[in-house]
N, C-alpha and C positions, 0 to 999 in steps of 0.2 A: 504494500500500500504506500503510495507516494504522498508526501506532505504537500498540501496545497499552499500556494503563495499567500502570504498574509494580505488581508484586505485593507486597503487604506481607510483610515477613519475619517469621518466628516469632522468639521471644526467643532460641532456640537459634541460628538462622541469623545473627541480629544479633550475638550474642556471638562467633560464628566469624569474622565480618567486621570487628568492631571491634578495630582494632590497639591501642587503648589498654586494652582489657580484658585480663585474665589469660587468654591464649590456651590455657593448659594446663588451665584449670579443668575443663572438660567431660571432656577426655581423662583427667585425673588421677582423677576420680571414677569414670568408666567403667572405667578400668584396675583400680581397687580392687574395685569390686563385680562386675566382669565376669570376675574370675579364676575359677579352677576351684572354690575352696572358700568364698569369702567369703559369697556368698548363702546357701549351705547353713548356715554358722555363724549368720548373722543369723536365718534362718528357724527354726533349732533353738533359739535363745535367746529366741524370741518369747514363750514361756510362763514365762520367769523365769530366775533365775540357775542355773548348772550348774557342776559341777567339771569339770576337764580330762577325766578318764576317762569321765564321763557324756557329755560332748560327743563324744568319740571313738567311743563306742558308738552314738550316734545318727547318725553320719555315716560310713556304710560306705565303706571304701576309703581314707580319709584316714590318712596315716602320722602318727606322733607328731611328726616333724620338720615336716611341712607344716602340721599343725594349730598347732603352736607358732608358726611363721612367720606364719600367717594371723592368729592371735590378736594377735600383736605389732603387725602392721600395722593391724588394726582398732582396737586400743587407741591406737596412734599417731595415727590419723585421727580419734579421738574418737567412734568408733561403739560401743565397748564399754569397760567398766571392769573392771579386774582387782583383786580384793580378796584380800590375803594375811592370813589369820587367824593370830595368834601362838600356834600350838599345835605340839606335837611329835607326829608330823611336821606340817609346815605344811599348812594347808588353803587352797587357792587356788580362788576362784570367779570366774566371768565372768558379766557381765550387760550388756544393752544400755543405752546412754545414751539420753536423749530423742531425740537426733539419730539414733542407730542404730535405735531403735524406729520412727522415722518412715519407715524403709526397709522395714519388715516387709511392708506391703501390696504394695508394688511387687515385693519379693522373691518373695512367695508367688504373685503373678500371673505373674511370669516363669517360675518353676519349674513352675507348673501348665500354662502355655502350652507349655513344653518337653516335658512329659510327654504332653500331648494331641497335639502335632504331630510328635513324633519318628517315628512310623510313616510319615507323609507325607513327611517329610524324607528318610528312608531310601529310600522308593520313588523320590523325585525324584533322589536321588544315583545309585541303580541305573540309572534310565532315562538319565540324563546320561552315566554311565560306559559304557553299552551303545552309545552313538552312535559 
């Protein structure tokens, strides 16, 4: 039996194996953008800055608390910027940073994929559960 040639690792696989690399990097990013609301916020802000209420109206089902927490995390991660205008009452707007905007295409692609494949996923789940 002959030994097969080693398969080249992808950058992702190499990062997972490299004990000197920050092993949390991939998990941290996927945890952030893979939560229930972050991709929706990023996709919603793709057209420009919005106020809190406008964001909430564009994202059905998100509570005020969850939107607040999501916006804080995205701001902390440098994906969006929060601007408070010194008015009475204060006007607060959110917009994507350059880094956040670089996620838009991936976000839209994943959201589109989810919409297109949800019926097939539901059928697969039903078939699996019926076994």
